N, C-alpha and C positions, 0 to 999 in steps of 0.2 A: 489616376492623379493622387498624388501625395500632397498633403497640406501639413506645413510643417518643416521648414529647412533646417532641424536641430541635429543633433547627434545622430540620431537613428534614422530619421528621413533621407539624410545625406548619405549614410551608409548604404541603406537600402537601394537608394538611387544608382550609387555607384556599382553595387552587387547586380542590379538589375540590367544595367547598361554593359556590364560583363558577359551578359547571358542572351545580349540582344532585345532586353525588353525596355523600352524608352520611357521610363517614368516621366509625368509632367509634375514638377514640384514646385509649390505654389505656397507662398508667404500668406497666411489667414487674413491680412489684410489688402491682400489682392484684388478682393471681389469673390462673390460666391453664387452669381446670379445664373451660370452657364453649368450647374452639375447635374441638371435633368438628365435621369436615365443612366448615369455614368457610374463607374465603380470608383468609390472615393475612400481613402486611407488616411488616418488623422494620425501625424505624428506629432502628437503635442503632449504637454505635462499632463498627467491625472487630472488635477484639478479644473483644466480647460476642455477636457474632452465634452462633458455634458452641457457648458454652454454653448461651444460651437455647432455641436450638433443642432441644440435648439436656434442658433442663429441661421444654421442651412434650412431647419425647415421652417422658418418665417421669411424666408427668401422665396418661397414657394418652387423653388426648382430643386426637389428631393431626388438625391440618386437612386438608381436602381439598387446597389448595395452600398453599405457603409461601413469601414470597420475602424480599429484602432491598434496601436500597437503596445497597450500597458498590460501588464501581466496580472495586477490585481483588480483592475477594474470591470464591472460587471457589463455585459453587453447590453444591459436596459439604459446605461449611461447615453447611448446612441439614439434613442427612442425618438428623441425630439425632432431627429431629421425628416420622418416620415418615409424612410426609404423602404424597398420592399424586402430587405433582410439586411441583419447585422453580424459582424464575424470580427476575429482578432488574431492577429499575428504577434507573437512576442518571442524575439530572440532571446533564446537563454545564455546570453552572453554579455559581458561586460561591455559597454560601450564607450570608452571614454572621449572618444573624439568622431567627427564625422569621416573618418578614413578606416572605422574599423572594418577587417575583413570579416564576412560573415560566412565562408565558404566553408561548408560542414558543420556549422553551428546549429543544434535542436532548436526547433520553433515550437511554441506552443500555441494551438490554433483552438478555435470555437467557431460556432456558428448556430444563428438562431434558424435556420432551414438549410436543407441539405444543400440548395444552390450556394448559400453564403459560406457553408463549410467547406466546399469545394473549391470556392475562389481562396480561400484563407490556405487550403493546401497548395493551389496551384502559385500563389504569389510567393509561397514559402520554399517551393523546389525550384521555382526560376530565379530566386535570389541566392540559390546556392545551399540553402538551409534544409534540414531533416525534419517535417513535421509531425507531431503526435498531438492528440487531441486531450483537453482539459474540460471538465464537465463545470459548469457554473457554480456549483455547489462546492466544488473543489479549488476553485480558483485561487482564494485567498491561503488555503492550505499551500497549494505549488507556489505561489510567490514568497510565501514566508521561508520554504525551503530553498528557493533560490538566494533570498537574502542571506540565509545563514552561510550557505555555500561560498557567496562571493562577499558581500559587504563583510560580513563578521570574520572571515578570513582574513580581510585586510585589517580590521580592527584589532585583532589577536596579535598579528606581526607586528604591527605598530606599537603595540602595547609592548611586546618582548623588546624590540628594539630601544623602547624608550627606557626601559628598566636597565638594559646595557648599559646606553647611555650615560644612564644614571651613575653607573660605576667605572667611568671616563674610559669604556672600552671604544676604541675609534672605529668608525664607519661599521655600524651595528647591523645594518641591513646587508652590507657583503659579508660581513661574518656569519650572519645567519642564512644566507642564501644557501649553502649547500644542504643543510640542514631541514629546512623547508621544502626543498625540491626533492630530497630522498624522501622525506615524510610524506609528501603528496602523490609521489609515484609509488611508493610501497602501499598507500590505501587504496590507488587505482587499481593495483594488481592483487591486494590481499583483502581489501574490506578491512573490517575490525580486527583481523589476525595482524594488522601491521601497527597495533597501538603498543608501545614501548614505555619504558621509563616507570618511577618509582610506584606509581597507582598500581599500574598492569603488573608489578611484581610483588605489590602486597607491603610495599616498604612505607608506612604510614610514619615511621620516624623520619624519614627525609621529607616528606610532604611537611611534616610538623617543622620543620628546619625551614622550609619554603616559606612558611606563614610566618615565623619568628623574623625572617630577614626583611620579608615585605612591611610586616607593623612596623619596623625600624625606620625603613627607608620610602616606601610608599604605601601607606596604611590606606590611602584612596583605592587602592587595587586590590585590598585583601577579600573583600566580597565578590569581586570580580573572579580572583582565583579560587575561592571556595565555589562559586556556582560551576566553574568549569571541572575543578575536582570531582564535584559532586556527580557530575554529567558522566566525567570520564570512569568514574568507579562502576556506574550502570553499564557503560559499554565495555569495559573488562569483564562484569560479572555475565553479561550476555555470551561473551566470547566463550567465557571458560564452560558455561552450560551447553554451548554448542559443540 
C-alpha cells in the first residue's frame, strides 16, 4: 500500500501498474486501521513522515514493514509505526508531476533489516528503477549531491536566463538551450575534462570583466558568481593535476 497521492506516489503507482504491480494508493485521511501485517510505503512530505508513522502506531495496526520515499529523512522517523522493519526507496529523479516516467531511474534504497532492504530493492525493481544502497550515515550527503545536481542546475540556468533577459535578449532559455545541452552531454561523456571557458584556460582578465559587468548590472549576483568561479577554479586545477 502507498499512502500519499502526491507526485511521487502517483508516479510510482503508474510505474507499478505498467509492470503488473497493483499498488493501493490511499490518502492519509482514508483511515489507518487496516494496516496490520502489511507493507506500507509513505509518499508524503518529509515533515509528515514521523507524525504519520506515529499515527499508524497509535492505531494499533502496525504494518509488517513500513517505508518512505524521502532521500534525506532517516529510517528512525518511521519507528513510531511499530513495524517489524523500516526501509526507504528514493527515486533519484526530478518528479514535477504525478505522471513522471521512472523507467531506468536510479533509486537509493536502505533498510533496517535484511528483509526490509530486500523489499526496498524489490519495489524499486518492480517499478522500473535501478536500486543502489545508501547507508544511514551517508543519507544527508547523498541528498545534498542530488540537490546540487538537480535543484542547483535549475537555479544556475535560470540565473543565466535572467542575466540575458536583463540585456534584452529575447527568449533567453531558447538561446541558452544548445549550450546547456552540449555542456551536459560533454560532462556525461568526459567528466571534468568537459570544462571550458575563461577559468579553465586561466583567463582571469575575462573573469574580472564578468565581475565588473555584474557589479554594474546585477550586483546581487556578484557573490553567487564568485562562489561558482572559486569552485570552478578547483575543478580546473584538479583536472590539470590528473
